[in-house]
C-alpha positions in Angstrom: 196.0 101.8 81.6 193.6 104.6 80.6 190.0 104.6 81.8 187.3 103.9 79.4 185.7 107.3 79.7 189.0 109.0 78.5 189.0 107.1 75.2 188.1 110.1 73.2 190.9 112.1 74.7 193.5 109.6 73.2 192.3 109.6 69.5 195.0 111.0 67.2 197.8 110.4 69.8 201.0 108.3 68.9 201.0 104.6 69.6 204.4 103.2 70.5 205.4 99.7 70.7 207.1 97.9 73.7 210.4 99.1 72.5 209.5 102.7 72.0 209.0 102.5 68.2 206.2 104.6 66.7 203.5 102.2 65.4 201.0 104.8 64.2 198.3 107.1 65.5 195.3 106.0 67.6 192.0 105.9 65.7 189.6 104.1 67.9 189.2 101.7 70.8 187.2 98.5 70.9 185.8 97.5 74.3 185.2 93.9 75.5 181.3 93.6 75.5 181.5 91.5 78.6 183.2 93.9 80.8 183.1 97.3 78.8 186.9 97.5 79.3 189.3 98.5 76.5 190.6 95.4 74.8 192.0 96.5 71.4 192.8 99.7 69.5 192.8 100.4 65.9 196.0 102.3 64.8 196.6 104.0 61.5 199.6 102.2 59.8 201.1 102.1 56.4 202.0 104.7 53.7 199.9 107.9 53.6 198.2 106.8 50.3 197.7 103.1 51.6 196.8 103.6 55.3 194.8 101.0 57.0 193.6 100.4 60.6 195.5 97.6 62.4 194.3 96.0 65.6 196.5 96.3 68.6 195.8 94.8 72.0 195.5 97.1 75.0 196.1 94.7 77.9 199.0 96.2 79.8 199.0 99.5 77.9 200.4 102.6 79.5 200.0 106.3 78.8 202.7 108.9 78.6 202.7 112.6 77.6 201.0 112.5 74.2 201.4 108.8 73.5 200.2 105.3 74.4 202.6 102.4 74.8 201.3 99.0 74.1 203.1 95.7 75.0 203.4 94.2 71.5 206.1 94.9 68.9 205.7 97.0 65.7 206.5 94.0 63.5 203.5 92.1 65.2 201.2 94.9 64.3 202.5 95.1 60.6 201.0 91.6 60.1 197.9 92.1 62.3 194.3 91.9 61.0 193.2 95.3 59.8 190.3 97.1 58.3 190.0 99.9 55.7 189.8 103.5 57.1 186.0 103.5 56.7 185.8 99.7 57.4 184.2 97.8 60.2 185.3 94.6 62.0 182.7 91.8 61.2 181.6 89.5 64.0 183.1 86.6 62.2 186.5 88.3 61.9 187.0 88.9 65.7 188.5 85.5 66.4 191.4 86.2 63.9 192.3 89.5 65.8 192.6 87.6 69.2 194.3 84.6 67.4 197.0 87.0 65.9 198.2 88.1 69.3 197.6 84.7 70.9 194.9 85.8 73.1 191.9 83.5 74.1 188.6 84.2 72.4 185.1 83.4 73.3 182.0 85.0 71.9 180.7 87.9 74.1 177.1 88.4 75.0 175.1 88.1 71.8 177.2 88.0 68.6 180.0 90.4 69.3 182.9 90.3 71.7 184.3 93.6 70.6 182.4 97.0 70.3 183.9 100.2 68.8 184.0 103.3 71.0 
C-alpha cells in the first residue's frame, strides 16, 4: 500500500483490477477520518464524453511501476457509486459506497467518515 503523503504522486496513474484489467485513471484519494489512512479512491471511468468518478476501495491495494492495483474487479467498479467530475461525495451518500463493496460502515468523528485528499 502506498503512504498517505505520496497520494499526490499517484494522481493520473492507471488503476488496475485484481485480474490486471485497466479500470481507469486515479483522480483522488479519500482517507478515513478516524485514522487518516487511504480508504477509497475515485477513478475516472466511462466513455470520454460521459466520464464519471467511481469509488474503489484501497484496502490491500499495491503499487507497481506507473499503476495501482486494487483487490476488486472491474465489473464491481462499473456499478459502484460515483460522482460527476466536479462533484462531491455527500455525507449521507458515504454508507452506499461502503455497502457496495460489503465494507462495514460507521460514522467517523463528526459527520464524515471519508475526506478527500
